[in-house]
C-alpha positions in Angstrom: 18.7 51.2 43.3 19.6 47.7 43.0 18.7 46.9 46.5 15.1 48.4 46.4 14.5 46.2 42.8 11.4 43.5 44.0 13.2 39.9 44.3 12.5 37.7 40.7 10.4 35.1 41.1 11.1 31.6 39.7 9.2 30.3 37.1 8.2 26.6 38.0 6.5 24.2 35.7 3.5 23.2 37.9 2.8 19.6 39.0 0.8 17.1 36.9 -2.0 17.0 38.9 -2.4 20.8 39.5 -2.5 20.6 35.7 -5.6 18.0 35.4 -7.7 20.3 38.0 -6.9 23.6 36.0 -7.8 21.8 32.4 -10.7 20.3 35.0 -12.2 23.5 35.7 -12.5 24.6 31.2 -13.7 20.8 30.6 -16.0 19.9 33.5 -17.9 23.1 34.8 -20.7 20.7 35.7 -21.8 16.9 35.9 -23.6 17.8 32.6 -20.6 18.8 30.7 -19.0 14.9 32.4 -21.7 12.9 30.9 -21.6 14.7 27.6 -17.7 14.4 26.9 -18.3 10.9 28.4 -21.1 10.0 26.0 -18.9 11.0 23.0 -16.4 8.9 24.0 -18.4 6.0 23.9 -19.9 7.3 20.0 -16.6 7.6 18.9 -15.8 4.3 20.1 -19.6 2.9 17.9 -21.9 2.8 20.2 -25.3 1.6 19.5 -26.2 1.6 22.6 -26.0 3.9 25.2 -27.3 3.5 29.3 -26.6 6.8 31.6 -27.5 6.6 35.0 -26.7 9.5 37.5 -27.7 10.1 41.4 -28.1 13.5 43.1 -27.7 15.4 39.8 -24.7 13.6 39.3 -22.7 15.2 41.7 -22.7 11.6 43.8 -22.4 9.4 41.1 -22.2 8.9 37.1 -22.7 5.9 35.3 -21.9 5.7 31.5 -22.5 1.9 29.5 -21.9 1.4 26.1 -21.2 -1.5 23.4 -18.2 -0.1 21.8 -15.1 -1.2 20.5 -14.1 -1.5 24.2 -10.5 -0.9 25.6 -7.8 -3.1 26.2 -5.8 -3.2 29.7 -2.5 -1.1 28.0 -5.4 1.1 26.4 -7.2 1.8 29.8 -3.6 3.5 31.1 -3.1 5.6 28.4 -6.1 6.8 28.0 -5.6 8.4 31.6 -2.8 10.5 30.3 -3.4 14.2 29.2 -3.8 14.6 25.9 -4.0 11.0 24.9 -6.2 10.2 22.3 -7.0 7.8 19.8 -9.0 10.1 17.1 -6.0 12.5 15.8 -3.4 10.2 13.6 -0.1 12.1 12.7 0.5 11.8 8.7 4.0 10.2 8.0 5.6 13.2 9.3 4.2 13.2 12.4 2.2 16.4 12.0 -1.9 16.3 12.8 -4.4 18.3 10.8 -6.8 20.1 14.0 -9.0 21.4 11.1 -9.4 17.6 9.9 -11.5 15.7 12.7 -13.9 13.6 12.3 -15.0 12.6 16.1 -16.7 13.9 18.8 -13.6 14.1 20.6 -10.0 15.1 19.4 -8.5 17.0 22.4 -7.7 14.0 24.8 -8.4 16.4 28.1 -12.1 14.6 29.1 -10.8 11.5 30.9 -7.5 12.9 32.6 -9.7 16.0 33.5 -12.9 14.0 34.9 -10.5 11.3 36.8 -8.5 14.6 38.4 -11.5 15.6 40.4 -13.5 12.6 41.4 -13.4 9.5 41.9 -13.1 7.1 39.0 -13.3 3.4 38.1 -13.6 1.9 33.9 -13.7 -1.6 33.2 -13.6 -2.6 29.8 -13.3 -5.5 26.9 -11.8 -4.8 24.3 -12.7 -7.7 20.8 -10.1 -11.0 21.6 -8.9 -9.4 25.1 -9.9 -9.6 28.3 -11.8 -6.8 30.4 -9.5 -5.1 32.6 -10.2 -2.4 35.4 -8.4 0.8 36.4 -9.1 3.2 39.2 -8.3 6.8 39.8 -8.9 9.1 42.9 -8.0 12.4 42.2 -5.5 11.6 39.4 -3.9 8.6 41.6 -3.8 6.1 39.5 -4.6 1.6 40.6 -4.0 -0.7 38.2 -4.7 -1.8 35.4 -5.7 -5.2 36.1 -8.2 -8.2 35.6 -11.4 -7.4 36.2 -15.1 -9.3 35.2 -17.4 -7.3 32.7 -20.9 -7.7 32.7 -21.7 -6.0 29.8 -24.4 -6.4 27.6 -22.5 -7.1 24.7 -19.0 -9.0 24.0 -17.7 -5.6 23.9 -17.9 -2.3 25.6 -17.2 -0.1 28.3 -18.4 0.7 31.7 -17.1 4.5 33.6 -18.3 5.1 37.1 -18.1 8.5 38.3 -18.2 9.1 42.0 -17.9 12.2 44.2 -17.4 14.7 41.2 -15.6 17.5 42.8 -14.5 16.2 45.9 -11.1 16.8 44.9 -12.1 20.6 44.5 -14.6 21.3 47.0 -14.7 25.0 46.3 -16.8 24.1 42.9 -19.0 22.2 44.6 -20.3 25.6 46.2 -21.4 26.8 42.5 -23.6 24.3 41.7 -26.8 25.3 41.2 -29.2 22.1 43.4 -29.5 18.4 42.4 -32.6 19.3 40.2 -31.0 21.9 38.3 -28.0 20.0 37.7 -30.1 16.8 36.6 -32.4 18.8 34.2 -28.3 19.8 32.5 -28.0 16.8 31.9 -31.2 15.5 30.5 -30.6 18.3 28.2 -27.1 17.5 26.8 -27.9 13.7 26.7 -31.1 14.7 24.3 -28.9 16.7 22.3 -26.7 14.3 21.5 -29.9 11.6 21.0 -30.8 14.1 18.7 -28.2 13.9 16.6 -27.6 9.6 16.7 -31.3 8.5 16.4 -29.8 5.2 15.1 -28.6 4.7 18.7 -30.5 3.6 21.6 -30.5 5.7 24.8 -31.7 5.7 28.4 -31.0 8.1 31.2 -31.7 7.5 34.3 -32.1 9.7 37.7 -31.7 8.4 41.3 -32.9 5.0 40.2 -36.1 6.4 38.3 -36.8 5.9 34.5 -36.0 9.9 33.1 -36.6 8.2 28.9 -35.4 5.0 27.1 -35.1 5.9 23.1 -35.1 2.9 21.1 -32.6 2.7 18.0 -34.3 4.0 15.2 -34.1 3.1 11.5 -32.3 4.9 9.0 -33.2 8.2 6.8 -35.7 11.1 7.4 -38.2 8.7 8.8 -35.9 7.6 11.6 -34.5 10.8 12.1 -37.9 12.9 12.9 -39.3 10.0 15.0 -36.2 10.7 17.1 -36.5 14.5 17.1 -40.5 13.9 18.0 -40.0 11.7 21.0 -37.8 14.2 22.4 -39.5 17.7 21.2 -43.3 16.2 21.5 -45.9 14.6 19.5 -46.7 18.3 17.8 -43.5 18.7 16.4 -43.6 15.8 14.2 -46.8 15.9 13.4 -46.3 20.0 12.1 -42.7 19.8 11.0 -41.3 20.6 7.5 -38.4 18.4 6.1 -35.7 20.7 5.0 -32.9 19.9 2.9 -30.8 21.7 0.6 -27.0 22.0 -0.3 -24.8 24.7 -1.9 -21.0 24.7 -2.5 -20.2 21.6 -0.2 -22.3 22.2 2.7 -25.7 20.7 3.0 -28.4 21.9 5.8 -31.3 19.3 6.8 -33.2 18.2 9.5 -37.3 19.6 10.1 -38.4 23.6 10.5 -42.2 23.3 13.0 -45.0 25.2 11.3 -45.2 28.6 12.1 -47.8 28.5 14.1 -46.8 25.8 16.2 -44.2 28.2 18.2 -43.1 29.1 21.7 -42.3 32.2 23.9 -38.2 31.5 23.5 -36.1 29.7 21.8 -35.1 26.6 23.4 -36.9 24.4 21.5 -34.4 25.6 18.2 -31.5 23.3 17.7 -28.4 23.1 15.5 -25.8 20.5 15.2 -22.6 20.8 12.6 -21.5 17.4 11.5 -23.5 15.7 14.3 -22.0 17.7 17.0 -24.3 19.3 19.2 -23.8 23.1 18.9 -24.9 26.6 20.9 -24.4 29.1 18.2 -26.0 32.8 18.1 -25.7 32.6 14.4 -29.0 29.9 14.8 -31.1 32.6 16.4 -30.3 34.7 14.1 -30.6 32.7 11.1 -34.6 31.2 12.2 -35.4 35.1 12.8 -34.8 36.0 9.6 -36.1 32.7 7.7 -39.8 33.3 9.9 -40.0 37.2 10.5 -43.0 37.0 7.4 -44.6 34.4 9.7 -44.0 35.4 13.8 -44.7 38.2 16.1 -41.2 39.2 17.1 -41.9 37.8 21.0 -42.9 34.5 19.8 -40.3 31.9 18.3 -40.4 28.5 16.3 -39.3 24.8 17.0 -36.5 23.3 14.9 -33.7 20.9 14.8 -30.9 21.7 11.6 -28.1 19.8 10.8 -25.1 20.9 9.1 -22.9 19.0 7.2 -19.6 20.2 5.4 -16.1 19.5 5.1 -14.1 19.7 8.6 -11.4 21.6 7.1 -14.5 24.3 6.5 -14.8 24.4 10.5 -13.5 25.3 13.1 -14.0 22.8 16.0 -10.8 23.6 18.4 -12.7 27.0 19.5 -13.7 26.2 23.4 -12.5 23.0 25.1 -16.2 22.2 25.8 -16.4 22.0 21.9 -19.9 23.5 22.0 -18.8 26.8 19.8 -18.1 26.2 16.2 -16.5 28.6 13.8 -17.5 28.8 9.9 -14.7 29.5 7.2 -17.5 30.8 5.7 -20.4 31.8 7.8 -22.1 34.3 5.6 -22.3 31.4 2.9 -23.6 29.1 5.5 -26.3 31.6 7.1 -27.7 32.4 3.6 -28.1 28.4 3.3 -29.7 28.5 6.1 -32.2 31.0 5.2 -33.2 30.0 2.0 -33.5 26.2 2.6 -36.1 27.5 5.5 -38.5 30.0 3.7 -37.9 26.9 0.5 -39.5 24.2 3.2 -42.4 26.9 4.7 -43.3 27.8 1.2 -43.8 24.2 0.3 -45.8 23.9 3.2 -48.8 26.0 1.5 -51.8 26.9 3.2 -51.2 24.3 6.1 -51.3 25.2 9.5 -50.6 23.4 12.8 -52.8 20.3 13.7 -52.2 21.9 17.3 -54.6 24.7 17.1 -57.6 22.3 16.2 -56.2 20.5 19.5 -56.3 23.6 21.8 -59.7 24.7 20.0 -61.1 21.5 21.1 -59.3 21.3 24.4 -61.6 24.8 25.2 -64.9 23.4 23.7 -66.9 21.5 26.4 -70.6 20.3 25.5 -73.4 22.2 26.8 -76.2 20.8 28.7 -79.1 19.7 26.9 -81.8 22.1 26.6 -84.6 22.2 28.7 -88.1 22.2 28.1 -89.5 25.8 27.1 -86.1 27.0 25.8 -86.4 29.0 22.9 -83.6 29.6 20.5 -83.3 32.1 17.7 -82.9 31.8 14.3 -81.6 34.5 12.2 -83.8 36.5 9.6 -83.7 39.7 6.9 -85.7 41.7 9.9 -83.7 40.4 13.0 -84.5 37.3 15.2 -87.5 35.8 15.6 -88.9 33.3 18.4 -88.3 29.2 17.7 -89.8 26.5 19.8 -87.0 24.5 21.7 -86.7 21.7 19.1 -87.7 22.6 15.7 -89.7 21.0 13.9 -89.3 17.7 12.0 -87.5 18.7 9.0 -86.7 22.3 9.7 -83.7 24.2 8.3 -82.5 27.0 8.7 -84.0 29.7 5.8 -81.4 30.9 3.8 -81.3 34.8 3.7 -80.0 37.1 1.3 -78.1 39.7 3.0 -77.0 43.3 1.1 -73.6 43.7 2.9 -71.6 44.0 0.3 -71.2 47.0 -2.1 -69.0 45.0 -4.9 -67.5 41.3 -4.9 -64.5 40.2 -3.5 -61.9 40.4 -6.2 -59.6 37.9 -7.2 -56.1 39.8 -6.4 -57.0 41.2 -3.0 -58.7 44.5 -4.1 -60.5 45.4 -1.0 -63.8 47.0 -1.5 -65.5 49.4 0.5 -68.5 47.7 2.3 -71.3 49.2 3.7 -72.5 49.1 7.1 -75.4 46.2 7.3 -78.0 47.3 9.6 -79.2 43.9 10.1 -79.7 41.8 13.1 -76.1 40.9 14.4 -75.0 37.4 14.6 -74.8 34.0 12.5 -76.1 34.4 8.9 -76.5 31.7 6.2 -75.6 33.1 2.6 -77.6 32.3 -0.1 -75.9 29.7 -2.9 -76.6 26.0 -4.0 -75.6 24.0 -1.6 -72.1 22.1 -3.3 -72.7 18.0 -3.7 -70.8 16.2 -0.8 -68.6 14.4 -3.3 -67.0 18.1 -4.7 -66.0 19.6 -1.5 -63.1 17.2 -1.6 -61.6 19.6 -4.7 -61.4 21.9 -2.0 -59.1 21.4 1.1 -60.8 24.9 3.0 -64.3 23.4 2.3 -67.3 26.2 1.1 -68.2 28.9 2.7 -71.9 28.4 4.3 -72.1 31.1 7.2 -70.4 34.3 8.5 -70.5 34.7 12.8 -70.0 38.3 14.3 -68.5 39.2 11.3 -65.4 38.4 11.5 -65.5 34.6 11.0 -66.3 32.5 7.8 -67.5 29.0 8.3 -67.0 26.3 5.9 -68.0 23.0 5.3 -65.2 20.1 4.1 -65.6 17.3 2.9 -64.7 15.7 6.5 -65.6 18.6 9.1 -65.7 22.2 8.9 -63.3 25.3 9.0 -63.6 28.1 10.7 -61.5 31.6 9.1 -60.4 34.7 11.0 -61.6 36.9 7.9 -58.9 39.8 9.1 -56.0 37.2 9.3 -56.3 35.6 6.4 -57.1 38.5 4.3 -53.8 40.1 6.1 -51.6 36.8 4.7 -52.9 37.5 1.1 -52.3 41.1 0.7 -48.9 40.4 2.0 -48.0 37.7 -0.5 -49.5 40.0 -3.5 -47.3 42.7 -2.4 -44.2 41.0 -2.5 -45.1 39.2 -5.8 -45.8 42.7 -7.2 -42.2 44.0 -5.2 -40.7 41.2 -7.1 -42.2 42.1 -10.4 -40.8 45.6 -9.7 -42.5 47.6 -7.4 -46.5 47.4 -5.7 -48.9 49.1 -8.4 -50.2 52.1 -7.1 -53.3 54.1 -7.2 -53.4 58.2 -7.5 -55.9 59.9 -4.8 -57.7 62.8 -6.5 -57.2 64.8 -3.5 -54.2 64.4 -1.7 -54.3 63.5 2.1 -52.8 65.7 4.2 -51.2 64.1 7.6 -50.4 66.7 10.1 -47.3 65.1 12.0 -44.5 66.5 14.3 -41.9 68.2 12.4 -39.6 65.2 13.2 -42.0 62.9 12.5 -42.9 64.4 9.1 -38.9 64.3 8.5 -38.0 60.9 9.7 -41.2 60.0 7.1 -40.0 62.1 4.2 -36.8 60.9 4.4 -38.1 57.5 3.6 -40.1 59.0 0.4 -38.3 57.0 -2.3 -38.2 53.5 -0.4 -42.1 54.3 0.6 -43.0 55.1 -3.0 -41.7 51.4 -4.4 -44.7 49.4 -1.6 -47.2 51.5 -3.1 -46.9 54.8 -1.0 -46.5 58.0 -2.6 -45.9 60.8 -0.5 -44.4 64.6 -0.7 -43.5 67.6 2.3 -46.9 69.9 2.4 -45.1 72.3 4.4 -43.4 72.0 8.2 -45.0 69.4 10.1 -47.1 67.9 7.2 -47.3 65.1 4.8 -49.7 65.0 1.4 -49.9 61.8 0.4 -50.7 61.2 -3.4 -51.1 57.9 -4.1 -51.7 54.2 -1.8 -51.3 50.7 -3.1 -54.0 49.5 -5.0 -54.0 46.5 -3.1 -56.1 48.1 -0.2 -58.1 50.2 -2.3 -60.0 52.4 0.3 -57.8 52.7 3.7 -57.0 55.2 6.6 -53.7 56.4 4.5 -53.6 59.4 7.5 -53.7 56.4 9.8 -51.2 54.3 8.6 -49.0 57.8 7.7 -49.1 57.9 11.3 -48.0 54.3 12.5 -45.0 54.2 10.0 -43.6 57.8 11.7 -43.9 55.1 14.7 -42.1 52.6 13.2 -39.1 54.7 11.7 -38.7 55.9 15.7 -37.7 53.0 16.6 -35.3 51.6 13.5 -31.5 52.2 14.1 -29.6 55.7 12.4 -29.7 55.1 8.8 -30.8 51.8 9.0 -32.9 51.2 5.4 -36.0 50.1 5.0 -35.2 47.6 2.5 -33.6 45.8 5.5 -37.1 46.3 7.3 -38.9 45.7 4.0 -41.1 42.7 5.6 -41.7 43.8 8.9 -43.1 47.4 7.3 -44.8 45.5 4.0 -46.4 42.9 6.8 -47.5 45.9 9.0 -49.4 48.0 6.2 -50.9 44.5 5.1 -52.1 44.8 8.8 -53.6 47.7 8.5 -55.3 47.5 5.1 -57.1 43.9 5.2 -60.1 43.1 5.8 -61.5 44.3 9.6 -63.7 42.2 11.8 -67.4 43.8 11.7 -67.3 43.4 8.1 -70.4 41.7 6.3 -69.3 39.2 3.7 -71.1 37.8 0.9 -71.0 34.1 -0.1 -68.9 34.7 -3.5 -66.5 36.8 -1.1 -66.2 34.3 1.5 -65.6 31.9 -1.1 -62.9 33.9 -3.2 -60.9 34.7 0.2 -61.0 30.4 0.6 -59.8 30.1 -2.7 -57.2 32.3 -2.6 -55.9 31.2 0.6 -55.5 27.4 -1.1 -53.3 29.2 -3.8 -51.1 31.1 -1.6 -48.3 30.1 0.4 -48.2 30.5 4.0 -51.8 31.3 4.2 -51.9 29.2 7.2 -50.7 32.0 9.2 -51.0 35.5 9.4 -48.1 38.0 10.1 -47.8 37.7 13.6 -47.8 34.0 13.5 -51.5 34.1 14.8 -53.3 31.0 13.1 -55.7 32.2 10.0 -58.0 28.9 10.1 -59.2 26.2 12.4 -60.1 22.9 11.3 -62.6 20.4 13.3 -63.0 17.0 11.4 -66.2 15.5 11.5 -65.4 12.9 14.4 -63.9 15.6 16.8 -66.9 17.5 16.7 -68.8 14.0 17.6 -67.2 14.1 20.5 -67.6 17.3 21.8 -71.5 16.2 21.7 -71.1 12.4 23.1 -71.6 10.8 19.8 -68.1 8.9 19.9 -66.3 7.5 22.5 
């Protein structure tokens, strides 16, 4: 038996250069990672200006120049040794606390790892020292020796990394191409620039300047200016400030209005103690905070900064330091959701300026009417022909319509509207024209017309507002439901004759299983034999409604939910869908009192600038913008 045993392998210690190349595979998987590590070193050195230049996506050359504290000749030699760092200071007993990290770097792996797979040159000058340089070719060192330092300041460091991965050519096969690698470098530098607005950053690629960000002033103003430079002016113009503290954890930053959204989550950024991190929690937190306002396939823009005691977060999760682990993840998540919701509530009925910009971009000035062209003016009996140009002093005659059977109630009650038999198109309601000075009292102005029985036109002090009546009322009904839920439940109105809804047995069972939860939302149901449901009461907010259609839609919704998922966990979505299906529909005619009541409710209701699916409820056009459309202003 002994003769058949396999030979015992010999355990050997790996050579230092092999160890460094293994480490490089973890720390420096692509040029962007090398740039990130080197820029973080510059930030830890106190740099206030960092210039980055790359060639061929960083594979041919990476140059980082900073004005930090610099390194002495002795420091240069030690810095290229693995696990040598100035950022972890042992206590009197020689112990190092890895849970008390205040710097960007701390592992002492970046420089030796990059040096082991490239040709590196470092030139540096510390205060009171002569400049020195050191070379490394795949980890083989040459120097240090005296050098000429041509930096822009008295102290600083310049690092040249040439032929990255030349010592590990197999790694080059996994690179994604020059353009993709350059984009990854750009993204890494921009994230660091967002976290450090007081530092100037510049990036060049193949001799072409990609961006140059000057150092910004302190405080939120400087941070927002830097964020606007990176995320776009639309973000800086349509972002709300976020600032909240709970149990030693502070969340600050800016979040975009819901109407400023994207098709993916690429414009959502999280920073923990100044460190850019990619955390799956962020996507879930932002989705939870915006779930009242956005469709599931739309994503808001946000840059959020979490600051807490270093002992409350573990940054030593991965060598790349892009992942963190919170000691109290649930507390941080709750703080982020509540802070975002509070900031969005403070925005009131505000909608993003991009909505108006998009509308103006779509608008085009029409050519002047030709002689003999006839235009139509609405009259009680229909349309009448008018001359191409109205007579001097002519104004569209105000017409009183009998479109609605009841005025718009202040709490969101939707009356049963009688279809109007008058002519389609624009109509001008009765009512005196408010004095121009009074319009400033109403941000959304005074209603002047309803067009296509869908959009309300209102005049403001310096322009017009176009309101989507269904989207606006959907938000108002939803917010009213939320208020009533907070007060103990949505008020119901009993039906004199119950509505019987025919469903499949499975659908009926799914809906009846949630009868108690639906009752809290104002919808009272009970089984009515196999495959049928009796609706005995509906939410009073909805007035007359299609109860059968709502029940069928809810049955479809419940079929998509996970087994055992309570309605309270999908509360906002279900309630939002109920509000959507029961709000004023396009095609309903409103009179002047109803339109103005809707505008006043919007002004007094949080989040009324967007419906429950993230679409804008109104577009505001300034008079100056309208004049440009007609060539009256340059």
